[in-house]
Structures are given as structure tokens and as C-alpha cells.
N, C-alpha and C positions, 0 to 999 in steps of 0.2 A: 630950221633956219637959224636958230640961236646957237646951235652947236658949231664948234670950229672945224668939224670934219663931217664926212658922210660915210655911210656903210652901204656896200653893194649887196643887194639881196637878189635871190632868184625866186620867181613865183612858180611854185610847184603845180602840178596838174590838179591837185585838190584845192588850190587856191591859197594854201599856206605860204608864208614867206620864209625862206631859208637864208640865213646869213652866209655870205660867201667871203667877204673881205671887209674888215673894219678900217676906219681912218683913211678913206680913199681921197686922193687928191685929184686924179684924172683917170678917165677911162677911154679907151679907143678900141675900135673893131676893124679887123681886116682879114680877108681870106678865111673866114670861119673861126677866127680866134679872137678872144677878148684879151686886151692888154691893160693892166691896171698899175698905176703909180700910186702907192700908198705910203703912209708914214713909215712903215716898217721895211719898205723896199719895193721892188717891181715884181709883178706876177703875170702869168698868162695861163689860159686854158682853152681847150677846144670846146666851143659852145655846144656842138652836137653831142659830145660825150658827157656833158653835165646834165644829170637827170634830176637834180634837186634833192639829192640825199642830204642827210644831216651832216653839217660841216664838221661835227665831232667824230664822225665815222671815219676810220683810217682809210677806207676805200675812196671816200669822197675827198679826203685831204690830199690824196695822190693826184687828183685831177687838177688841183691848183698848184702850178709850178712856181716856186719861189719861197722865200724872198730872194731876189736876184739883184746884183748890182746893175747899173745901167749898161756896162760892158757885157755882162752875162746875158742880159735881156737882148741886146743887139745880136749877139752870137746865136741865141735861140731863134730870133727872127730870121736870120740868114739860113739856118738849118731848116726852118719851116717854109722857106720860100716866100716870106712876107716882105713886101717893100716898106715904104713909109706908112706910118699909122697916123691918121688924123684923130687927135684926141677930142672927144665930144664933150667932155665934162671938165670944165676948168675949176 
């Protein structure tokens, strides 16, 4: 609570937490995709494909698409067939 930002983690099957994206401002979910607005830009990934690998692993880094500008994120959402995203985390 005392930090000016939050970090998005994924809970792996073994119970360990894996850092996915630091300095998160807002997170939204739609059509099986997670959309993240962070200090460094916008990101998205397919939830089903994220298996909780170490975020330093190049294979895992490919799952997190970004950083993107807002325009690039909107274009990705159109390609993915995602309508409006309601962000859950202000």
C-alpha cells in the first residue's frame, strides 16, 4: 500500500509467484486476454498461454506483448477481436 505502483504476478501451479509486469497502473480482462497499462507502456497476453514461466526466460518474455503505445494496443485489440476492455484495477 505504501508503494506508488503495483506489480502484476502470476501464481504458478506450485504456489510460487512469478513477476509478470512491474509498475502497473490498470489491468483489464476481455475475451481471454489480459490488458495491462503500466508505467513503461501498454501490454497484453493470452491468459491461456501463460504457464507461469520465469519472466526472465526469453520464451516467457514473448508471451507478454509490449510495451505498446495506446494506438498500437487498440490495433492489437482489433486484430484479436476484442471490444472494449473494462479495467478492473485503478
